[in-house]
Rosetta silent file (secondary structure, phi, psi, omega in degrees, C-alpha in Angstrom):
SEQUENCE: MSIDVPKFFKFKELIVTNTGLLNDPDNWEAIMNLFSTGKYLDCLRTLYGHPITVDSGYRSPAVNRAVKGSDTSAHLLGLAADIRPAEGQLSALLHVTDEAFKSKKLPIDQLIIHPNFLHLGFSERPRFQRWSV
SCORE:     score description
SCORE:     0.000 S_00000001
   1 L     0.000  132.353  175.691  -17.301   35.841  -48.514 S_00000001
   2 L  -112.551  151.336  179.630  -16.012   34.300  -51.692 S_00000001
   3 L  -105.964  130.906  178.148  -16.422   30.726  -52.798 S_00000001
   4 L   -78.090   99.507 -175.031  -13.461   28.906  -54.258 S_00000001
   5 L   -83.813  150.631  177.218  -15.063   27.614  -57.446 S_00000001
   6 L   -59.177  147.595 -179.147  -13.764   24.624  -59.391 S_00000001
   7 L   -81.897  -44.087 -172.763  -11.394   25.426  -62.237 S_00000001
   8 L   -98.988  -19.798 -173.092  -12.365   22.720  -64.735 S_00000001
   9 L  -117.153  126.888  178.195  -15.960   21.865  -63.808 S_00000001
  10 L   -87.522  150.769  178.860  -18.952   24.156  -64.143 S_00000001
  11 H   -53.151  -41.984 -179.058  -21.908   23.920  -61.775 S_00000001
  12 H   -57.418  -37.252  178.566  -24.104   23.070  -64.762 S_00000001
  13 H   -66.572  -29.036 -175.691  -21.975   19.965  -65.493 S_00000001
  14 H   -85.878   -4.627  176.888  -22.495   18.720  -61.943 S_00000001
  15 L  -120.925   13.839 -177.628  -26.296   18.807  -62.174 S_00000001
  16 L   -64.551  143.963  173.897  -26.666   17.366  -65.687 S_00000001
  17 L  -149.780  147.647  176.418  -29.331   14.713  -66.278 S_00000001
  18 L  -107.174   17.707 -178.484  -30.716   13.071  -69.376 S_00000001
  19 L   -84.015  -16.940 -174.901  -34.008   12.157  -67.698 S_00000001
  20 L    83.801   -0.317 -179.300  -35.818   15.355  -68.732 S_00000001
  21 L   -92.815  153.277  174.311  -36.617   16.005  -65.055 S_00000001
  22 L   -61.714  134.601 -175.763  -35.766   19.139  -63.085 S_00000001
  23 L  -136.495   39.268  178.522  -32.479   18.510  -61.287 S_00000001
  24 L   -90.144  133.959  176.043  -31.668   21.671  -59.351 S_00000001
  25 L   -60.099  142.361 -177.268  -30.450   21.267  -55.749 S_00000001
  26 L  -111.480   14.712  177.824  -33.042   22.569  -53.310 S_00000001
  27 L  -149.742  155.399 -176.165  -30.793   23.175  -50.299 S_00000001
  28 H   -65.192  -34.632 -178.631  -27.548   24.981  -49.475 S_00000001
  29 H   -59.703  -46.856  179.113  -25.825   21.845  -48.209 S_00000001
  30 H   -63.884  -39.603  179.356  -26.120   20.134  -51.596 S_00000001
  31 H   -63.151  -47.109  179.648  -24.982   23.286  -53.386 S_00000001
  32 H   -66.079  -37.235  176.852  -21.901   23.646  -51.169 S_00000001
  33 H   -61.799  -36.646  178.698  -21.192   19.915  -51.520 S_00000001
  34 H   -64.150  -35.412  175.127  -21.225   20.343  -55.295 S_00000001
  35 H   -63.744  -43.002  178.034  -18.493   22.969  -55.012 S_00000001
  36 H   -63.782  -45.135  178.782  -16.442   20.477  -52.967 S_00000001
  37 H   -59.504  -43.148  177.319  -17.123   17.687  -55.457 S_00000001
  38 H   -60.572  -39.805  178.381  -16.067   19.985  -58.282 S_00000001
  39 H   -67.597  -39.597  176.748  -12.812   20.777  -56.470 S_00000001
  40 H   -63.225  -42.086  178.650  -12.115   17.064  -55.895 S_00000001
  41 H   -66.927  -34.369  174.184  -12.757   16.420  -59.582 S_00000001
  42 H   -57.510  -45.902 -179.729  -10.441   19.339  -60.412 S_00000001
  43 H   -61.077  -45.598  178.785   -7.694   17.601  -58.463 S_00000001
  44 H   -63.542  -41.254  179.181   -8.339   14.332  -60.286 S_00000001
  45 H   -61.509  -40.429  178.104   -8.420   16.156  -63.629 S_00000001
  46 H   -65.138  -44.294  178.437   -5.038   17.722  -62.842 S_00000001
  47 H   -63.812  -39.474 -178.070   -3.557   14.344  -61.901 S_00000001
  48 H   -73.520  -38.123  177.346   -5.033   12.745  -65.030 S_00000001
  49 L    82.560    8.701 -179.234   -3.934   15.574  -67.329 S_00000001
  50 L  -142.745  158.802  178.956   -6.895   15.257  -69.707 S_00000001
  51 L   -61.375  146.995  178.456  -10.548   16.354  -69.754 S_00000001
  52 E  -123.249  138.169  177.241  -13.077   14.323  -67.789 S_00000001
  53 E  -100.890  134.622  174.778  -16.788   14.112  -68.549 S_00000001
  54 E   -97.577  116.408  177.375  -19.358   14.029  -65.742 S_00000001
  55 E   -85.588  -30.176  179.888  -22.290   11.808  -66.694 S_00000001
  56 E  -156.814  128.019  174.752  -24.078   12.265  -63.380 S_00000001
  57 L  -118.536 -110.371  176.159  -23.346   14.436  -60.362 S_00000001
  58 L   -62.768  143.063  171.788  -26.126   15.744  -58.148 S_00000001
  59 L  -129.770  126.600  171.542  -29.451   13.927  -58.432 S_00000001
  60 L   -67.244  162.051  177.468  -32.724   15.298  -57.165 S_00000001
  61 H   -55.003  -38.968 -179.783  -34.916   12.688  -55.462 S_00000001
  62 H   -66.357  -42.917  178.428  -37.054   12.455  -58.631 S_00000001
  63 H   -65.575  -42.794 -179.990  -34.009   11.947  -60.882 S_00000001
  64 H   -60.532  -41.070  176.692  -32.560    9.403  -58.453 S_00000001
  65 H   -65.020  -41.952 -177.559  -35.822    7.410  -58.531 S_00000001
  66 H   -62.617  -34.032 -179.795  -35.959    7.632  -62.332 S_00000001
  67 L   -95.409    7.555  179.369  -32.457    6.151  -62.691 S_00000001
  68 L    59.701   40.825  177.324  -33.161    3.587  -59.956 S_00000001
  69 L   -76.735  162.729  178.607  -30.457    5.006  -57.675 S_00000001
  70 L   -66.051  145.574  176.740  -30.005    3.965  -54.063 S_00000001
  71 L   -65.189  -18.831  179.984  -32.107    5.747  -51.450 S_00000001
  72 L  -109.479   19.657 -176.861  -28.854    6.510  -49.621 S_00000001
  73 L   -59.997  135.954  174.970  -26.926    7.630  -52.724 S_00000001
  74 H   -66.533  -17.932  175.668  -24.273   10.293  -52.227 S_00000001
  75 H   -59.636  -35.071 -179.340  -25.590   11.765  -55.511 S_00000001
  76 H   -64.808  -22.921 -178.974  -28.595   13.029  -53.501 S_00000001
  77 H  -100.372   -3.131 -176.272  -26.215   15.081  -51.345 S_00000001
  78 L    79.068   19.303 -176.743  -24.074   16.395  -54.205 S_00000001
  79 L  -113.023   26.974  178.531  -21.162   14.250  -53.023 S_00000001
  80 E  -147.312  156.412  176.166  -20.845   11.831  -55.946 S_00000001
  81 E  -151.260  138.767  171.140  -20.061   11.850  -59.628 S_00000001
  82 E   -99.619  119.776 -172.022  -20.097    9.270  -62.393 S_00000001
  83 E  -127.730  161.153  174.586  -17.186   10.144  -64.650 S_00000001
  84 E  -154.080  160.953  176.638  -15.380    8.964  -67.752 S_00000001
  85 E   -66.369  141.507  176.461  -12.551   10.288  -69.885 S_00000001
  86 L   -63.430  -32.071  173.403  -13.717   12.862  -72.425 S_00000001
  87 L  -152.478  156.579 -179.439  -11.564   10.917  -74.854 S_00000001
  88 L    98.395 -169.865 -172.479   -9.251    7.969  -74.426 S_00000001
  89 L   -94.579  140.675  176.128   -9.470    4.829  -72.376 S_00000001
  90 H   -61.187  -33.282 -178.001  -11.268    4.373  -69.079 S_00000001
  91 H   -59.449  -35.408  179.275   -8.341    2.228  -67.914 S_00000001
  92 H   -68.465  -42.789  177.280   -6.018    5.271  -67.932 S_00000001
  93 H   -66.080  -39.408  178.099   -8.442    7.314  -65.807 S_00000001
  94 H   -61.326  -42.368 -179.832   -8.928    4.325  -63.505 S_00000001
  95 H   -57.957  -48.047 -179.679   -5.166    4.028  -63.011 S_00000001
  96 H   -66.005  -41.221  179.613   -4.882    7.666  -61.902 S_00000001
  97 H   -64.890  -41.552  176.977   -8.012    7.396  -59.754 S_00000001
  98 H   -59.770  -41.696  178.954   -6.694    4.230  -58.113 S_00000001
  99 H   -63.115  -43.413  178.163   -3.444    6.003  -57.263 S_00000001
 100 H   -65.528  -35.953  179.011   -5.362    8.906  -55.675 S_00000001
 101 H   -66.328  -52.159 -176.970   -7.551    6.385  -53.854 S_00000001
 102 H   -64.848  -37.672 -178.777   -4.657    4.291  -52.498 S_00000001
 103 L   -84.769   -5.084 -179.773   -2.592    7.311  -51.466 S_00000001
 104 L    60.279   33.361  176.197   -5.668    8.968  -49.933 S_00000001
 105 L   -69.037  -25.590  179.208   -4.982   12.179  -51.900 S_00000001
 106 L  -126.317  147.941  179.887   -8.748   12.582  -52.236 S_00000001
 107 L   -79.523   65.423 -177.209  -11.488   11.767  -49.694 S_00000001
 108 E   -81.772  111.404  177.620  -12.931    8.991  -51.874 S_00000001
 109 E   -76.437  -44.105  179.927  -15.584    7.177  -49.896 S_00000001
 110 E  -136.891  134.463  169.288  -16.509    4.876  -52.791 S_00000001
 111 E  -122.983  108.300 -179.886  -14.828    3.994  -56.046 S_00000001
 112 E  -113.661  121.935 -174.947  -17.136    1.765  -58.062 S_00000001
 113 E   -96.226  113.525  175.974  -15.792    0.612  -61.400 S_00000001
 114 L  -101.787  164.363 -179.593  -18.437    0.175  -64.095 S_00000001
 115 L   -59.464  -32.548 -174.851  -17.670   -0.984  -67.649 S_00000001
 116 L  -118.873   -0.539 -179.398  -18.076    2.535  -69.113 S_00000001
 117 L  -160.631  167.978  174.329  -17.597    4.907  -66.182 S_00000001
 118 E  -113.424  135.474  173.112  -16.291    5.327  -62.639 S_00000001
 119 E   -99.492  125.392  175.923  -18.538    6.202  -59.728 S_00000001
 120 E  -118.831  123.709  172.561  -16.828    8.374  -57.126 S_00000001
 121 E  -111.289  139.325 -177.230  -18.464    9.139  -53.816 S_00000001
 122 E  -116.909  152.753  179.404  -16.781   11.620  -51.474 S_00000001
 123 L  -156.793  151.170  174.097  -16.938   12.046  -47.706 S_00000001
 124 L   -68.321  -25.977  176.548  -15.174   13.929  -44.927 S_00000001
 125 L  -123.243   73.278 -174.602  -14.777   10.510  -43.268 S_00000001
 126 L   -65.418  144.594  177.412  -14.170    8.227  -46.245 S_00000001
 127 L   -92.150  -11.492 -179.738  -14.543    4.476  -45.894 S_00000001
 128 L    54.515   53.225  176.393  -12.285    3.873  -48.918 S_00000001
 129 E   -88.983  137.541 -179.858  -14.594    1.274  -50.488 S_00000001
 130 E  -143.335  128.505  173.567  -13.622   -0.027  -53.910 S_00000001
 131 E  -158.274  164.501  178.379  -15.284   -2.621  -56.121 S_00000001
 132 E  -107.739  148.978  177.816  -16.158   -3.478  -59.701 S_00000001
 133 L   -98.086    0.000    0.000  -19.621   -4.071  -61.096 S_00000001
C-alpha cells in the first residue's frame, strides 16, 4: 500500500510547535488525517500559486492546552492548520481561500480569519463556517 503524500507540505511542517513540548501524533487516525490536511493545503497552495507557511497543524493535548486551544479543536485530530503566506499579503491568500470555500472545492469545515493568519479546519462533512476574529 502506498500513501499519496502531499507535494508541497512535509509531515514535519504539520506538527511544528513553538511551545517546546513534544508534538508527535500518538495514533494512526491523526497521522492519516495529517496526510489529508497536507493534500488539502497542497490544493490551496496550487490555487494560490505561492508558498504558504503552516504556523500550527496537529496539536498534541499538551500543546493544545499550552496554547489555550479548544478542547474540541480539529488540531487535536490533525484536521486543522493555521496558515499565512510565506511572503506577501494575507488578503491575497484569503481571497483564494474564500473562493475555494464558496465553491466548495475543499472540505473546509471552518475558515476563521485572524489578523495575521487563517485557521482552516477540514471535515468529511463540512459545516462551511466562516468568521473573523
